[in-house]
KOLGU-460242 format. One record per residue: residue number from 0; y, z, x of N, C-alpha, C, O, CB in turn; chain. Coordinates in pm, whole numbers. Glycine has a CB too. Layout:
REM residues N
<site NUM,<Y,Z,X>,<Y,Z,X>,<Y,Z,X>,<Y,Z,X>,<Y,Z,X>,'A'>
...
//
This chain:
REM residues 140
<site 0,<-2826,-16710,3179>,<-2901,-16641,3075>,<-2830,-16660,2941>,<-2708,-16646,2933>,<-2916,-16490,3109>,'A'>
<site 1,<-2903,-16691,2838>,<-2851,-16709,2704>,<-2809,-16574,2646>,<-2890,-16482,2640>,<-2956,-16778,2613>,'A'>
<site 2,<-2682,-16561,2603>,<-2633,-16433,2552>,<-2702,-16391,2423>,<-2696,-16274,2385>,<-2483,-16440,2528>,'A'>
<site 3,<-2767,-16483,2354>,<-2835,-16452,2229>,<-2985,-16432,2248>,<-3058,-16415,2151>,<-2811,-16563,2128>,'A'>
<site 4,<-3032,-16433,2372>,<-3175,-16426,2402>,<-3240,-16298,2351>,<-3354,-16304,2304>,<-3196,-16438,2550>,'A'>
<site 5,<-3173,-16182,2359>,<-3233,-16056,2321>,<-3235,-16028,2172>,<-3294,-15929,2129>,<-3162,-15946,2389>,'A'>
<site 6,<-3173,-16112,2093>,<-3170,-16089,1949>,<-3304,-16124,1888>,<-3366,-16225,1923>,<-3057,-16172,1883>,'A'>
<site 7,<-3351,-16040,1794>,<-3487,-16056,1745>,<-3497,-16109,1603>,<-3607,-16147,1560>,<-3557,-15927,1752>,'A'>
<site 8,<-3391,-16113,1530>,<-3402,-16161,1393>,<-3292,-16262,1362>,<-3190,-16268,1432>,<-3397,-16044,1293>,'A'>
<site 9,<-3313,-16338,1258>,<-3211,-16434,1216>,<-3084,-16363,1173>,<-2973,-16413,1194>,<-3264,-16522,1101>,'A'>
<site 10,<-3099,-16245,1112>,<-2982,-16168,1069>,<-2899,-16123,1189>,<-2777,-16132,1187>,<-3026,-16046,985>,'A'>
<site 11,<-2967,-16074,1295>,<-2895,-16033,1416>,<-2824,-16152,1478>,<-2709,-16141,1521>,<-2990,-15970,1517>,'A'>
<site 12,<-2892,-16266,1484>,<-2833,-16386,1541>,<-2712,-16431,1459>,<-2609,-16468,1515>,<-2937,-16498,1550>,'A'>
<site 13,<-2725,-16429,1328>,<-2614,-16469,1241>,<-2496,-16375,1260>,<-2381,-16420,1263>,<-2658,-16470,1094>,'A'>
<site 14,<-2522,-16245,1272>,<-2415,-16147,1294>,<-2346,-16173,1428>,<-2223,-16170,1436>,<-2471,-16003,1290>,'A'>
<site 15,<-2425,-16198,1533>,<-2368,-16226,1665>,<-2280,-16351,1662>,<-2171,-16352,1718>,<-2481,-16243,1770>,'A'>
<site 16,<-2328,-16456,1596>,<-2247,-16578,1583>,<-2118,-16551,1506>,<-2012,-16601,1543>,<-2327,-16688,1513>,'A'>
<site 17,<-2127,-16472,1400>,<-2007,-16440,1321>,<-1904,-16366,1407>,<-1785,-16397,1402>,<-2045,-16354,1198>,'A'>
<site 18,<-1951,-16270,1484>,<-1859,-16194,1570>,<-1798,-16286,1675>,<-1677,-16283,1700>,<-1933,-16075,1638>,'A'>
<site 19,<-1883,-16369,1738>,<-1832,-16462,1839>,<-1727,-16556,1780>,<-1620,-16575,1837>,<-1948,-16545,1900>,'A'>
<site 20,<-1759,-16615,1664>,<-1665,-16707,1600>,<-1535,-16638,1562>,<-1428,-16696,1574>,<-1729,-16770,1477>,'A'>
<site 21,<-1546,-16512,1515>,<-1426,-16436,1478>,<-1335,-16416,1599>,<-1214,-16438,1591>,<-1465,-16301,1418>,'A'>
<site 22,<-1395,-16374,1711>,<-1314,-16352,1830>,<-1259,-16482,1886>,<-1146,-16485,1935>,<-1396,-16280,1936>,'A'>
<site 23,<-1336,-16590,1880>,<-1286,-16720,1926>,<-1166,-16762,1843>,<-1067,-16813,1896>,<-1398,-16827,1918>,'A'>
<site 24,<-1174,-16740,1713>,<-1063,-16773,1624>,<-942,-16684,1653>,<-828,-16731,1655>,<-1105,-16759,1478>,'A'>
<site 25,<-967,-16555,1674>,<-857,-16462,1705>,<-777,-16510,1825>,<-654,-16514,1821>,<-912,-16322,1731>,'A'>
<site 26,<-848,-16545,1932>,<-779,-16572,2057>,<-736,-16717,2072>,<-670,-16751,2170>,<-867,-16534,2171>,'A'>
<site 27,<-771,-16803,1977>,<-718,-16939,1979>,<-589,-16948,1899>,<-520,-17050,1901>,<-821,-17039,1923>,'A'>
<site 28,<-557,-16841,1830>,<-434,-16834,1752>,<-312,-16829,1844>,<-319,-16775,1955>,<-435,-16711,1658>,'A'>
<site 29,<-202,-16887,1799>,<-78,-16883,1876>,<-10,-16746,1864>,<67,-16708,1953>,<18,-16994,1828>,'A'>
<site 30,<-37,-16673,1757>,<26,-16543,1735>,<-66,-16433,1788>,<-160,-16393,1721>,<57,-16520,1583>,'A'>
<site 31,<-38,-16385,1910>,<-126,-16289,1974>,<-124,-16153,1906>,<-223,-16080,1914>,<-87,-16274,2119>,'A'>
<site 32,<-15,-16115,1840>,<-11,-15987,1768>,<-106,-15990,1649>,<-176,-15892,1622>,<133,-15957,1720>,'A'>
<site 33,<-110,-16102,1578>,<-203,-16117,1467>,<-346,-16116,1520>,<-434,-16051,1462>,<-175,-16248,1388>,'A'>
<site 34,<-370,-16187,1630>,<-504,-16191,1689>,<-548,-16051,1730>,<-663,-16013,1706>,<-507,-16287,1810>,'A'>
<site 35,<-460,-15974,1793>,<-493,-15838,1836>,<-521,-15749,1716>,<-612,-15666,1721>,<-379,-15779,1921>,'A'>
<site 36,<-444,-15764,1609>,<-465,-15684,1489>,<-600,-15716,1425>,<-674,-15625,1385>,<-352,-15710,1388>,'A'>
<site 37,<-632,-15844,1416>,<-761,-15884,1359>,<-878,-15837,1445>,<-980,-15793,1393>,<-766,-16036,1342>,'A'>
<site 38,<-861,-15845,1576>,<-967,-15798,1667>,<-987,-15648,1651>,<-1101,-15601,1652>,<-933,-15832,1815>,'A'>
<site 39,<-879,-15573,1636>,<-887,-15428,1617>,<-963,-15396,1487>,<-1047,-15306,1485>,<-745,-15365,1614>,'A'>
<site 40,<-933,-15469,1379>,<-1003,-15450,1252>,<-1152,-15479,1265>,<-1235,-15406,1211>,<-941,-15539,1142>,'A'>
<site 41,<-1186,-15585,1338>,<-1327,-15621,1358>,<-1400,-15512,1436>,<-1512,-15475,1402>,<-1339,-15757,1432>,'A'>
<site 42,<-1336,-15460,1540>,<-1397,-15353,1619>,<-1415,-15226,1535>,<-1517,-15158,1546>,<-1311,-15322,1743>,'A'>
<site 43,<-1317,-15194,1451>,<-1330,-15077,1364>,<-1445,-15093,1266>,<-1515,-14996,1236>,<-1199,-15052,1288>,'A'>
<site 44,<-1466,-15213,1216>,<-1578,-15235,1124>,<-1710,-15217,1195>,<-1806,-15169,1135>,<-1570,-15375,1061>,'A'>
<site 45,<-1718,-15256,1324>,<-1841,-15235,1400>,<-1865,-15087,1424>,<-1980,-15041,1421>,<-1835,-15310,1534>,'A'>
<site 46,<-1758,-15011,1449>,<-1772,-14867,1473>,<-1820,-14793,1350>,<-1882,-14687,1362>,<-1639,-14809,1518>,'A'>
<site 47,<-1794,-14846,1233>,<-1836,-14778,1110>,<-1969,-14831,1056>,<-2014,-14789,949>,<-1728,-14794,1004>,'A'>
<site 48,<-2032,-14922,1130>,<-2161,-14976,1085>,<-2265,-14864,1083>,<-2272,-14784,1176>,<-2208,-15092,1177>,'A'>
<site 49,<-2344,-14860,977>,<-2445,-14756,961>,<-2560,-14780,1058>,<-2608,-14892,1074>,<-2497,-14753,817>,'A'>
<site 50,<-2605,-14672,1124>,<-2716,-14678,1218>,<-2819,-14574,1178>,<-2788,-14456,1168>,<-2667,-14655,1365>,'A'>
<site 51,<-2944,-14620,1154>,<-3053,-14531,1111>,<-3157,-14525,1223>,<-3214,-14626,1263>,<-3119,-14582,977>,'A'>
<site 52,<-3181,-14402,1272>,<-3273,-14382,1383>,<-3389,-14293,1338>,<-3367,-14178,1298>,<-3200,-14318,1505>,'A'>
<site 53,<-3510,-14346,1343>,<-3630,-14271,1304>,<-3686,-14198,1426>,<-3688,-14252,1537>,<-3737,-14364,1241>,'A'>
<site 54,<-3734,-14073,1404>,<-3796,-13996,1511>,<-3932,-13947,1463>,<-3943,-13840,1404>,<-3704,-13875,1555>,'A'>
<site 55,<-4039,-14027,1488>,<-4174,-13983,1455>,<-4238,-13912,1575>,<-4187,-13921,1687>,<-4262,-14103,1411>,'A'>
<site 56,<-4347,-13842,1551>,<-4421,-13777,1659>,<-4522,-13679,1603>,<-4523,-13649,1484>,<-4325,-13706,1754>,'A'>
<site 57,<-4607,-13628,1691>,<-4708,-13532,1651>,<-4644,-13395,1626>,<-4530,-13371,1666>,<-4818,-13521,1758>,'A'>
<site 58,<-4718,-13306,1561>,<-4673,-13169,1539>,<-4644,-13104,1673>,<-4726,-13109,1765>,<-4780,-13088,1459>,'A'>
<site 59,<-4526,-13042,1686>,<-4490,-12970,1807>,<-4442,-13056,1922>,<-4426,-13006,2034>,<-4605,-12892,1853>,'A'>
<site 60,<-4418,-13185,1898>,<-4375,-13276,2005>,<-4227,-13263,2038>,<-4183,-13316,2140>,<-4406,-13419,1967>,'A'>
<site 61,<-4150,-13195,1956>,<-4008,-13177,1984>,<-3914,-13265,1905>,<-3799,-13285,1946>,<-3984,-13200,2126>,'A'>
<site 62,<-3959,-13318,1792>,<-3874,-13405,1709>,<-3747,-13332,1665>,<-3636,-13381,1682>,<-3952,-13455,1585>,'A'>
<site 63,<-3765,-13213,1607>,<-3651,-13136,1557>,<-3559,-13094,1671>,<-3436,-13103,1658>,<-3699,-13011,1480>,'A'>
<site 64,<-3616,-13048,1781>,<-3534,-13006,1896>,<-3453,-13123,1951>,<-3336,-13107,1984>,<-3624,-12948,2007>,'A'>
<site 65,<-3516,-13240,1960>,<-3446,-13360,2006>,<-3328,-13392,1914>,<-3216,-13414,1960>,<-3542,-13480,2013>,'A'>
<site 66,<-3354,-13395,1784>,<-3249,-13427,1687>,<-3136,-13324,1695>,<-3018,-13362,1694>,<-3307,-13432,1544>,'A'>
<site 67,<-3170,-13197,1702>,<-3066,-13093,1712>,<-2984,-13107,1839>,<-2862,-13092,1836>,<-3130,-12954,1706>,'A'>
<site 68,<-3050,-13137,1951>,<-2980,-13152,2078>,<-2885,-13271,2075>,<-2770,-13260,2115>,<-3080,-13168,2193>,'A'>
<site 69,<-2933,-13383,2026>,<-2849,-13504,2017>,<-2728,-13477,1927>,<-2618,-13526,1954>,<-2932,-13624,1962>,'A'>
<site 70,<-2749,-13401,1821>,<-2640,-13370,1727>,<-2550,-13258,1778>,<-2448,-13229,1716>,<-2697,-13332,1592>,'A'>
<site 71,<-2586,-13194,1890>,<-2503,-13089,1948>,<-2518,-12955,1877>,<-2426,-12873,1879>,<-2359,-13130,1946>,'A'>
<site 72,<-2633,-12933,1813>,<-2655,-12808,1739>,<-2757,-12721,1810>,<-2848,-12770,1877>,<-2701,-12837,1596>,'A'>
<site 73,<-2741,-12589,1794>,<-2835,-12492,1849>,<-2911,-12426,1735>,<-2866,-12429,1620>,<-2762,-12385,1935>,'A'>
<site 74,<-3028,-12366,1766>,<-3104,-12297,1660>,<-3016,-12198,1584>,<-2927,-12135,1640>,<-3226,-12223,1721>,'A'>
<site 75,<-3042,-12186,1458>,<-2973,-12096,1365>,<-2831,-12140,1328>,<-2763,-12069,1254>,<-2968,-11959,1425>,'A'>
<site 76,<-2785,-12254,1377>,<-2657,-12306,1331>,<-2678,-12378,1199>,<-2790,-12413,1163>,<-2593,-12401,1437>,'A'>
<site 77,<-2569,-12398,1128>,<-2574,-12465,998>,<-2623,-12609,1014>,<-2583,-12679,1108>,<-2436,-12463,930>,'A'>
<site 78,<-2709,-12654,923>,<-2758,-12792,915>,<-2849,-12835,1030>,<-2862,-12955,1056>,<-2640,-12885,910>,'A'>
<site 79,<-2914,-12739,1099>,<-3007,-12779,1205>,<-3138,-12828,1143>,<-3173,-12792,1030>,<-3035,-12660,1301>,'A'>
<site 80,<-3208,-12911,1219>,<-3343,-12952,1179>,<-3435,-12832,1204>,<-3430,-12771,1312>,<-3393,-13080,1258>,'A'>
<site 81,<-3517,-12798,1107>,<-3605,-12682,1119>,<-3705,-12704,1233>,<-3768,-12809,1243>,<-3679,-12657,986>,'A'>
<site 82,<-3717,-12603,1318>,<-3807,-12611,1433>,<-3929,-12526,1406>,<-3918,-12413,1359>,<-3736,-12565,1564>,'A'>
<site 83,<-4046,-12581,1436>,<-4171,-12506,1419>,<-4289,-12589,1463>,<-4283,-12712,1469>,<-4188,-12463,1273>,'A'>
<site 84,<-4397,-12521,1495>,<-4517,-12593,1538>,<-4606,-12627,1420>,<-4708,-12694,1437>,<-4595,-12511,1640>,'A'>
<site 85,<-4570,-12584,1302>,<-4643,-12619,1181>,<-4577,-12739,1116>,<-4462,-12771,1146>,<-4650,-12500,1081>,'A'>
<site 86,<-4649,-12806,1029>,<-4590,-12918,956>,<-4472,-12868,875>,<-4485,-12774,797>,<-4696,-12987,864>,'A'>
<site 87,<-4357,-12929,894>,<-4238,-12883,824>,<-4193,-12977,714>,<-4103,-12943,637>,<-4126,-12865,922>,'A'>
<site 88,<-4253,-13097,704>,<-4210,-13192,600>,<-4318,-13294,570>,<-4410,-13316,649>,<-4081,-13263,642>,'A'>
<site 89,<-4306,-13355,454>,<-4401,-13460,415>,<-4331,-13593,386>,<-4396,-13690,350>,<-4479,-13416,292>,'A'>
<site 90,<-4198,-13597,403>,<-4123,-13722,384>,<-4010,-13725,487>,<-3971,-13620,538>,<-4068,-13734,237>,'A'>
<site 91,<-3957,-13842,518>,<-3846,-13850,614>,<-3728,-13763,571>,<-3689,-13763,454>,<-3801,-13996,631>,'A'>
<site 92,<-3674,-13689,667>,<-3561,-13601,639>,<-3440,-13649,719>,<-3447,-13656,841>,<-3595,-13452,674>,'A'>
<site 93,<-3329,-13682,651>,<-3211,-13732,722>,<-3125,-13619,779>,<-3108,-13515,716>,<-3127,-13818,628>,'A'>
<site 94,<-3073,-13643,898>,<-2978,-13551,963>,<-2863,-13636,1015>,<-2883,-13721,1102>,<-3046,-13468,1079>,'A'>
<site 95,<-2744,-13613,963>,<-2627,-13692,1002>,<-2571,-13642,1135>,<-2566,-13522,1160>,<-2518,-13687,893>,'A'>
<site 96,<-2531,-13736,1217>,<-2470,-13704,1345>,<-2330,-13649,1319>,<-2255,-13705,1239>,<-2466,-13829,1439>,'A'>
<site 97,<-2295,-13540,1386>,<-2168,-13475,1360>,<-2049,-13549,1421>,<-1938,-13541,1369>,<-2171,-13335,1412>,'A'>
<site 98,<-2072,-13620,1530>,<-1963,-13688,1600>,<-1948,-13834,1560>,<-1840,-13891,1572>,<-1983,-13679,1748>,'A'>
<site 99,<-2057,-13893,1513>,<-2056,-14033,1469>,<-2112,-14034,1328>,<-2233,-14038,1308>,<-2140,-14127,1566>,'A'>
<site 100,<-2023,-14029,1230>,<-2064,-14009,1092>,<-2151,-14122,1036>,<-2220,-14102,936>,<-1943,-13995,1006>,'A'>
<site 101,<-2148,-14238,1098>,<-2229,-14349,1047>,<-2369,-14351,1109>,<-2449,-14440,1079>,<-2158,-14481,1075>,'A'>
<site 102,<-2400,-14253,1194>,<-2531,-14244,1258>,<-2614,-14136,1189>,<-2569,-14022,1175>,<-2517,-14215,1410>,'A'>
<site 103,<-2735,-14172,1145>,<-2825,-14077,1081>,<-2960,-14081,1151>,<-3018,-14187,1172>,<-2842,-14108,931>,'A'>
<site 104,<-3009,-13962,1188>,<-3143,-13948,1243>,<-3237,-13910,1130>,<-3202,-13828,1046>,<-3148,-13841,1358>,'A'>
<site 105,<-3354,-13970,1127>,<-3455,-13938,1027>,<-3576,-13878,1097>,<-3647,-13946,1171>,<-3496,-14064,944>,'A'>
<site 106,<-3599,-13748,1074>,<-3719,-13686,1127>,<-3832,-13724,1034>,<-3829,-13694,915>,<-3704,-13531,1140>,'A'>
<site 107,<-3934,-13791,1090>,<-4046,-13837,1009>,<-4157,-13731,1008>,<-4163,-13647,1098>,<-4099,-13971,1062>,'A'>
<site 108,<-4243,-13735,908>,<-4356,-13640,901>,<-4441,-13647,1028>,<-4441,-13747,1100>,<-4444,-13669,777>,'A'>
<site 109,<-4513,-13539,1053>,<-4597,-13530,1173>,<-4709,-13634,1170>,<-4778,-13649,1069>,<-4655,-13389,1185>,'A'>
<site 110,<-4728,-13704,1282>,<-4834,-13804,1295>,<-4968,-13733,1310>,<-4980,-13639,1388>,<-4807,-13897,1416>,'A'>
<site 111,<-5068,-13778,1237>,<-5204,-13728,1254>,<-5228,-13587,1204>,<-5326,-13524,1244>,<-5240,-13734,1395>,'A'>
<site 112,<-5141,-13535,1119>,<-5161,-13401,1066>,<-5273,-13403,963>,<-5322,-13509,924>,<-5030,-13346,1003>,'A'>
<site 113,<-5314,-13286,920>,<-5420,-13276,819>,<-5380,-13347,691>,<-5466,-13398,619>,<-5453,-13129,790>,'A'>
<site 114,<-5251,-13349,661>,<-5203,-13408,536>,<-5156,-13553,551>,<-5125,-13618,452>,<-5090,-13324,482>,'A'>
<site 115,<-5150,-13604,674>,<-5097,-13739,694>,<-5175,-13809,805>,<-5138,-13801,922>,<-4945,-13734,729>,'A'>
<site 116,<-5281,-13875,769>,<-5368,-13944,864>,<-5298,-14067,924>,<-5215,-14129,857>,<-5500,-13986,795>,'A'>
<site 117,<-5330,-14104,1050>,<-5260,-14214,1118>,<-5261,-14346,1041>,<-5159,-14415,1037>,<-5322,-14236,1252>,'A'>
<site 118,<-5374,-14383,980>,<-5379,-14512,910>,<-5285,-14514,789>,<-5229,-14619,756>,<-5522,-14542,865>,'A'>
<site 119,<-5269,-14401,723>,<-5176,-14391,610>,<-5033,-14384,661>,<-4941,-14443,603>,<-5209,-14265,523>,'A'>
<site 120,<-5015,-14313,770>,<-4882,-14295,829>,<-4818,-14429,862>,<-4703,-14455,825>,<-4890,-14209,957>,'A'>
<site 121,<-4892,-14515,931>,<-4838,-14646,968>,<-4805,-14731,846>,<-4706,-14804,845>,<-4937,-14721,1057>,'A'>
<site 122,<-4886,-14720,744>,<-4861,-14796,621>,<-4734,-14746,552>,<-4655,-14826,502>,<-4981,-14785,526>,'A'>
<site 123,<-4715,-14614,550>,<-4602,-14555,478>,<-4473,-14546,560>,<-4367,-14515,505>,<-4639,-14419,432>,'A'>
<site 124,<-4480,-14573,688>,<-4363,-14558,776>,<-4245,-14643,731>,<-4131,-14598,738>,<-4400,-14595,919>,'A'>
<site 125,<-4270,-14766,685>,<-4165,-14858,641>,<-4059,-14873,751>,<-3940,-14851,728>,<-4099,-14807,511>,'A'>
<site 126,<-4104,-14912,868>,<-4016,-14919,985>,<-3899,-15016,969>,<-3802,-15007,1043>,<-4096,-14958,1104>,'A'>
<site 127,<-3907,-15107,875>,<-3800,-15206,860>,<-3668,-15146,813>,<-3564,-15211,824>,<-3843,-15312,764>,'A'>
<site 128,<-3669,-15025,761>,<-3543,-14965,715>,<-3466,-14895,827>,<-3352,-14855,808>,<-3570,-14865,603>,'A'>
<site 129,<-3530,-14881,946>,<-3466,-14814,1058>,<-3417,-14916,1160>,<-3478,-15020,1180>,<-3563,-14714,1124>,'A'>
<site 130,<-3305,-14882,1225>,<-3251,-14969,1329>,<-3317,-14942,1464>,<-3333,-15033,1546>,<-3100,-14949,1341>,'A'>
<site 131,<-3357,-14815,1486>,<-3426,-14776,1608>,<-3534,-14675,1572>,<-3524,-14603,1473>,<-3327,-14715,1712>,'A'>
<site 132,<-3639,-14672,1654>,<-3744,-14570,1640>,<-3764,-14508,1777>,<-3797,-14577,1873>,<-3879,-14632,1583>,'A'>
<site 133,<-3745,-14376,1786>,<-3767,-14302,1909>,<-3888,-14212,1886>,<-3883,-14121,1804>,<-3639,-14218,1951>,'A'>
<site 134,<-3996,-14238,1959>,<-4121,-14165,1938>,<-4123,-14041,2027>,<-4112,-14051,2149>,<-4244,-14256,1968>,'A'>
<site 135,<-4137,-13923,1964>,<-4150,-13799,2038>,<-4296,-13780,2078>,<-4387,-13805,1999>,<-4100,-13678,1954>,'A'>
<site 136,<-4317,-13735,2202>,<-4453,-13710,2249>,<-4456,-13576,2321>,<-4353,-13511,2334>,<-4503,-13825,2343>,'A'>
<site 137,<-4572,-13534,2367>,<-4584,-13407,2437>,<-4496,-13403,2561>,<-4450,-13296,2601>,<-4728,-13381,2474>,'A'>
<site 138,<-4474,-13518,2622>,<-4390,-13523,2743>,<-4242,-13530,2709>,<-4159,-13532,2800>,<-4428,-13643,2828>,'A'>
<site 139,<-4207,-13534,2583>,<-4070,-13549,2537>,<-3993,-13431,2582>,<-3873,-13421,2555>,<-4062,-13564,2385>,'A'>
//
């Protein structure tokens, strides 16, 4: 199986090649302490890479509860995502992960609400700015 088979964009492929080439260079070096130091720096840079996760869904599907649970927060704690069965927002709201500072969850406006029709929602979603999209549903 080709290790690059699951990559979907030229940017992802270029990043994978860069990482592979970096590690190949590290371990072809005669000085293993330098190679280990460089590998450690590369791994630290990957750990600090920004990750943006969008959470869209219908009103009452559990978007806020999911985000709060993943972040390790309970209702009424500081910085929780507001929970309610009514529309709580009209634009994406960022919530930073407490344990992984480079990870941000974006609670998106309610799908199909009176104020945000599905055809407009898909147009305005701008999914290209997110690294992952987790869709909340009634079964969530």
